[in-house]
TORLO-750815 format. One line per 5 residues: number of its first residue (from 1); for each residue x, y, z of N, C-alpha, C, O. Coordinates in pm, whole numbers, plus 50000, padded with zeros to 5 digits. Last residue first. Layout:
% residues N
NUM> X/Y/Z/X/Y/Z/X/Y/Z/X/Y/Z | ...
//
This chain:
% residues 118
118> 92789/08558/09315/92655/08533/09259/92604/08649/09177/92493/08643/09123 | 93119/08489/09260/93028/08594/09300/92892/08569/09234/92883/08559/09112 | 93425/08370/09327/93291/08323/09292/93194/08424/09349/93186/08443/09470 | 93749/08419/09209/93640/08473/09291/93510/08418/09237/93486/08418/09116 | 94085/08296/09232/93954/08295/09168/93850/08351/09265/93861/08334/09386
113> 94317/08352/09365/94329/08287/09235/94197/08298/09158/94197/08307/09035 | 94457/08579/09588/94333/08535/09523/94365/08475/09387/94430/08538/09304 | 94628/08560/09875/94651/08562/09731/94530/08500/09662/94505/08380/09676 | 94674/08726/10164/94572/08651/10092/94594/08669/09941/94579/08779/09888 | 94896/08697/10422/94880/08755/10290/94780/08667/10215/94801/08546/10205
108> 94813/08725/10768/94834/08644/10649/94820/08731/10525/94743/08826/10523 | 94873/08744/11118/94858/08812/10990/94895/08719/10874/94993/08645/10881 | 94925/08690/11380/94799/08640/11323/94769/08705/11189/94653/08719/11151 | 95266/08676/11346/95160/08676/11447/95033/08612/11390/95032/08494/11356 | 95320/08704/10990/95367/08707/11128/95246/08713/11221/95136/08752/11179
103> 95240/08562/10743/95334/08674/10748/95400/08679/10886/95521/08660/10899 | 95137/08281/10557/95167/08337/10689/95269/08449/10678/95371/08434/10611 | 94913/08299/10297/95053/08279/10332/95082/08353/10461/95055/08473/10473 | 94644/08149/10158/94681/08235/10270/94825/08201/10304/94856/08086/10336 | 94532/08130/09823/94625/08089/09927/94635/08195/10036/94634/08315/10008
98> 94222/08060/09679/94362/08092/09657/94449/08041/09769/94441/07924/09807 | 93905/08197/09637/93986/08075/09635/94129/08116/09604/94154/08197/09515 | 93624/08355/09788/93758/08365/09730/93829/08230/09741/93816/08159/09840 | 93296/08450/09735/93384/08346/09789/93515/08353/09713/93518/08356/09590 | 93078/08727/09828/93158/08647/09736/93245/08546/09810/93263/08554/09932
93> 92856/08498/09985/92895/08562/09862/92967/08693/09894/92921/08766/09981 | 92628/08261/10089/92759/08321/10117/92815/08371/09985/92822/08297/09886 | 92381/08128/10076/92391/08269/10041/92520/08337/10086/92520/08456/10116 | 92380/07862/10090/92342/07932/10213/92374/08082/10201/92391/08152/10301 | 92471/07798/09839/92333/07759/09874/92286/07826/10003/92166/07845/10023
88> 92736/07870/09852/92645/07956/09778/92499/07923/09809/92413/08012/09805 | 92837/07650/09992/92835/07782/10057/92741/07878/09984/92673/07959/10048 | 92812/07449/09799/92743/07435/09929/92733/07571/09998/92629/07603/10057 | 92981/07550/09597/92838/07528/09570/92759/07519/09701/92650/07576/09711 | 93231/07547/09732/93174/07673/09685/93023/07658/09661/92945/07744/09702
83> 93264/07269/09771/93256/07360/09885/93190/07492/09845/93103/07542/09916 | 93271/07178/09503/93172/07124/09598/93154/07220/09716/93041/07248/09757 | 93490/07318/09396/93355/07338/09339/93247/07291/09436/93143/07356/09450 | 93698/07209/09555/93670/07353/09555/93528/07378/09508/93453/07452/09572 | 93683/06941/09476/93659/06978/09616/93624/07126/09626/93532/07164/09698
78> 93752/06962/09205/93622/06906/09243/93586/06944/09386/93471/06977/09415 | 94014/07057/09218/93911/07141/09157/93771/07093/09198/93683/07175/09222 | 94160/06984/09539/94130/06951/09400/94022/07047/09349/93949/07108/09427 | 94375/07183/09738/94242/07126/09715/94227/07093/09567/94275/07166/09481 | 94699/07112/09884/94610/07181/09790/94476/07108/09777/94466/06988/09801
73> 94741/07062/10242/94761/07021/10103/94665/07099/10012/94562/07148/10058 | 94715/07110/10515/94760/07219/10428/94789/07178/10285/94855/07252/10212 | 94582/06926/10664/94727/06904/10648/94790/07006/10552/94906/06991/10511 | 94317/07024/10644/94387/07027/10771/94538/07008/10757/94614/07070/10832 | 94230/07242/10389/94254/07103/10424/94349/07102/10543/94451/07172/10542
68> 94031/07528/10487/94147/07466/10423/94158/07321/10467/94103/07282/10570 | 93856/07824/10504/93842/07678/10498/93964/07625/10425/93997/07671/10316 | 93801/08114/10696/93891/08039/10608/93861/07891/10618/93844/07837/10728 | 93633/08414/10709/93629/08274/10752/93710/08198/10649/93691/08214/10528 | 93734/08744/10771/93734/08630/10679/93724/08498/10754/93797/08474/10850
63> 93505/08978/10920/93633/08908/10915/93622/08787/10823/93513/08735/10799 | 93255/09080/10952/93362/09176/10922/93501/09111/10917/93602/09180/10911 | 93077/08893/11040/93058/08944/10903/93165/09044/10861/93166/09089/10746 | 93166/08852/11311/93187/08751/11205/93173/08804/11063/93248/08763/10974 | 93344/09119/11465/93215/09062/11429/93234/08967/11311/93310/08998/11219
58> 93661/09015/11606/93576/09108/11532/93443/09039/11504/93431/08917/11518 | 93775/08807/11732/93803/08939/11789/93726/09050/11717/93726/09164/11762 | 93773/08559/11638/93652/08599/11709/93675/08732/11780/93605/08767/11875 | 93884/08461/11314/93908/08529/11440/93774/08558/11508/93673/08578/11440 | 93817/08128/11192/93818/08274/11179/93850/08334/11315/93843/08267/11418
53> 93792/07815/11011/93843/07900/11118/93824/08048/11087/93816/08088/10971 | 93788/07485/10950/93706/07603/10924/93735/07698/11040/93705/07666/11155 | 93964/07234/10808/93971/07329/10918/93891/07451/10874/93921/07513/10772 | 93886/06897/10711/93890/07041/10684/93901/07119/10814/93852/07075/10918 | 93970/06593/10587/93962/06669/10711/93986/06817/10679/94091/06855/10628
48> 93781/06381/10388/93881/06488/10387/93862/06572/10513/93751/06616/10543 | 93569/06207/10405/93702/06154/10428/93814/06257/10421/93930/06224/10446 | 93349/06383/10363/93377/06273/10269/93520/06220/10281/93584/06190/10181 | 93472/06590/10579/93381/06598/10465/93423/06490/10366/93522/06505/10294 | 93512/06648/10912/93536/06548/10808/93428/06562/10701/93309/06549/10728
43> 93656/06934/11075/93542/06855/11030/93584/06759/10919/93677/06785/10843 | 93728/07153/11328/93790/07052/11242/93676/06956/11206/93607/06904/11293 | 93668/07489/11377/93608/07356/11376/93692/07270/11281/93722/07311/11169 | 93765/07774/11575/93775/07681/11464/93695/07554/11489/93661/07518/11601 | 93876/08104/11647/93781/07997/11674/93787/07903/11555/93812/07948/11443
38> 94156/08300/11765/94087/08218/11665/93978/08131/11727/93986/08091/11843 | 94242/08439/12004/94221/08509/11877/94132/08431/11780/94042/08489/11719 | 94248/08275/12230/94238/08420/12246/94201/08493/12118/94134/08596/12123 | 94053/08001/12104/94161/08052/12188/94144/08203/12197/94034/08253/12173 | 93835/07718/12059/93872/07857/12038/93985/07892/12134/94009/07822/12232
33> 93679/07435/11892/93754/07499/11998/93777/07646/11965/93743/07692/11856 | 93587/07112/11802/93546/07252/11800/93614/07320/11917/93608/07271/12030 | 93621/06824/11597/93671/06906/11708/93620/07048/11691/93610/07098/11579 | 93463/06703/11409/93557/06620/11483/93607/06691/11608/93633/06629/11711 | 93155/06718/11252/93248/06787/11341/93332/06685/11416/93280/06594/11480
28> 93105/06628/10919/93090/06587/11059/93196/06656/11143/93315/06654/11108 | 92939/06801/10646/93055/06746/10715/93021/06711/10860/92922/06758/10915 | 92780/06939/10474/92749/06798/10496/92863/06726/10567/92881/06606/10551 | 92808/07206/10447/92905/07123/10375/92873/06974/10387/92934/06892/10318 | 92615/07295/10624/92594/07318/10480/92688/07233/10396/92653/07191/10286
23> 92742/07229/10867/92618/07162/10828/92593/07175/10678/92555/07078/10612 | 92950/07415/10858/92981/07272/10858/92858/07193/10815/92868/07100/10734 | 92799/07649/10881/92878/07625/10760/92913/07477/10747/92906/07419/10638 | 92697/07621/11135/92604/07629/11023/92676/07602/10891/92621/07540/10800 | 92930/07632/11288/92854/07506/11283/92753/07506/11168/92727/07401/11110
18> 93002/07899/11266/93084/07798/11199/93008/07666/11186/93021/07596/11086 | 92720/08112/11206/92806/08038/11297/92885/07934/11218/92839/07886/11114 | 92716/08389/10972/92672/08258/11019/92771/08198/11119/92890/08230/11117 | 92802/08620/10857/92758/08630/10995/92719/08494/11055/92692/08484/11175 | 93098/08608/10658/92962/08562/10682/92926/08580/10830/93010/08558/10917
13> 93336/08627/10399/93281/08687/10521/93136/08641/10535/93061/08635/10438 | 93581/08386/10291/93462/08468/10270/93427/08532/10403/93481/08496/10507 | 93795/08141/10128/93758/08233/10235/93647/08328/10190/93624/08349/10071 | 93993/07858/10089/93869/07922/10048/93833/08016/10161/93840/07978/10278 | 94313/07733/09992/94226/07805/10085/94103/07858/10014/94106/07897/09897
8> 94481/07634/09811/94466/07555/09932/94362/07615/10025/94327/07554/10126 | 94565/07624/09467/94475/07674/09571/94467/07578/09690/94448/07458/09674 | 94920/07595/09401/94782/07549/09384/94693/07602/09496/94741/07623/09607 | 95179/07653/09458/95100/07759/09399/94953/07720/09379/94871/07805/09342 | 95298/07424/09542/95288/07529/09642/95207/07648/09590/95168/07735/09669
3> 95295/07274/09301/95202/07240/09408/95189/07349/09513/95081/07367/09568 | 95311/07497/09015/95372/07408/09111/95276/07386/09227/95187/07467/09251 | 95164/07505/08699/95159/07557/08834/95220/07454/08930/95184/07337/08925
//
């Protein structure tokens, strides 16, 4: 698998606030903000800077929350497992791992590599 094909994104639907997800990851908030379409938190988890984001134009449980490494690099298998385990502890299910590829405007193609379902 080439580096551009490696998983870089984790996503799921959840009614929880983004801050609750950051807490579950044991991460420290570096920045929290929103704009017309997106809300996001930039957080440090063990020296890795993550972006936790979703649209706030729909109810949280009806839209995907996306977690990715801030510089868009692929995630290691260990990082994926750590994030998935932390999210499952707060009953987030199912969790998708793969890639979000930009299409246009605020639209992305979601390519699923793996699904974690309790």
